[in-house]
N, C-alpha and C positions, 0 to 999 in steps of 0.2 A: 552721033559722036558723044552727045551729052549723056545718053543712056550708058554707053560704054564706060565713060568716065565715072558715072554714078556707081556702076557695078564694081569698077576697080576700087573706088573709094570704100564701098561697103566691104569688099573682100579684105582690104587693108585694115579696116576697123576691126573686123573679126579676128584677123591674125594678131593684131595688137592686144585685143581684149584677152585672147587666149594666152598670150605671152605674159600679160599682167596677172592673170588668174592662176597660172601654173604654180608660182611660188606660194600661193595661198593654200594649196592643197595640204592636207594633214601630213606632217612629217614625223618620223620616228622621234620619240621623246626619251631622254636619258634620265634615269632616276638613280641617285647615289644611295647605296645601302647605309641605313642608319645603324651604326654599330652598337648604339646604346639600346636598341630595340630589336636586335637580331641575334639569336642564340641557337645555332644548330645543336640539337640534342639527340641522344641515342639510348637504346636499351639493348642489353646483351645478357646472355645466359651466364650463370655462375654455377659451376660444378654440376653440369648435366641436369639442370632442372631444379636445383636446390633453391635458387632464388633468381630474380631478374634484377641486374644492376643497371642503374641509369646514370647518365652523366651528360655534360654539355661542354661546349667550347665558349669561353667568355670573350674572345676577340675574333672578329671576322670583318671582312670588307668586300666591296664589289659594286656591281651596277646591274641594273635591269634596263634594257632598251625595249620600249613598247611601241609598236606600230599599229594603232587601232584601225586604221583604214584597211590595212592588209591582213588584219587578224594574225599578226605574227609578233615575235619578240625574241630577245636573247637574255639569258641569265648567266652572270659570271660571279661566282662567290669564291673568295679565298679565306681559308681558316688558319689561324695561328695555332698550330698543334700544341705549343707549350702552354696554351691557356686552358687545357683540358681540366675538367673539374668533376670529380666523382663525389665530392663532399667527403673525401677520405684522403688525407694528405699523403700517407704512405703509398696508396694505390696510384695517386696522381704521379708521384715520383717514379714508380716502377713502370707506369704506362709510357713514359717518355724515353725509357731506356731501349737498348738495341733489340731486346726480345719482343718489343711491341712496336710502338710508333717510330722509334729510332729518330727522335726529334732533332738531334744534332745534325744528322745527315739530311733529314727531310723535314725542315721546319714548317712547311705549310702543306695543307691539303686543298684541292680545288674542285669545284664543280662548275661545269660549263654546259649549257644546254639551250634548246629552242622551246619557246612557249608554243603549245599546240592544243588542238581540240577545243577551239573557241566556241562558246555558247553565249549568245546575247552579249557579245563583246568581251567575255571573260574567258581566259585560258583555263583548261581543266587538267593539264599535265605539262610536265617538262621532260623532254627526251634529250638526254645528255650523257656526259662522261664524268665519272668521279675518279680523281687521281689521288692516291695515297702511297707513301713510301716509294714514289717514283713509278708506280704501276697504275695504268689507266684501264678502267673497266666501264662498260655501258651501264647506265642506271637511269631508269625512268621514275620520276616522282609524280604522284597524284596530288593535284591541288584541291584541297578540301574547301578552302575559302579564298576569295580574291576580291579586293575592294580598293578603289581609288577615291579620295575625297580631299577637300581643302584641309590643310593642317591648321588647327585653330590658333596655334601660337606663331608659326612661321609664315602663315598667310601664303603658303605654297602648297601645291598638290602633293599628297603622299599616297603611296600604294602599299598595301599590306597583304600578306598571304600566309597560309599555313599549308605546308607540303610534306608528304611522307613517302618513304620507299623502303625497300629491304634489300640487303646485299649479304654476300658470303665474305666474311672478313679474311678468311684464309686465302681468297683469291688476290688479296693485296699483301700477302706475306705476313698477315696478322694471325698466325695459327696458334698463338700461345694458348695452352690449355686443351688443345684438341686431343692430345694423347691421354688426357685424364677424363675424356668424355664431355668436354664443354661443347655446346652447340655453337657452330660458327655463324649462325644467322644473326644479323644485327638489324634492328629497326631504326631508321633514321627519320627524324622529324625536324623540319626547319620552320621556325617562325621568323618572318622577315618583314621589315618595313623599309621603304626606300623613298627618299624625298626628291622631288623633281629638281633637276639641276637648274640653277639660276641662269637666265639667258642674258 
């Protein structure tokens, strides 16, 4: 009888230990995009190879959810289209009009995707969807660099990455210039930093 009680007590202890340990398992961590260090940029053809125009968006927001134990994660970025900046005031104004981004009707562009291809705990790509002008198209980004470390000022963890991809802008209704021989291919590059949400 004593042995049975001992075995029961041992089993109960193991169940209790498992219950206590379960919440200690690594959980997904949320990082808020640092808008002051995140600037999606792009390069697009001008007049069929005459030159390559570059620009960026000055305002963006979002979050990254990283589950290190599962080698998984989610990326969600929202871009304020009105913050487009070619370094050319007239072109900025034209880009927001109905022939291009039509920013009055579509004030934001979004990118949502899953972190994949983990190597040594670091993702190597994002498989997701880019939405502009109300049109959603699949877009995979290659992650060139990815690093998480303590922020020397905020004393919280910060993650940073550089990602790139390419898309056909005409697929989003941005076909301005196509009739004049403009190449519709656009190279997108995103430099992003995100700070771990305070718990």
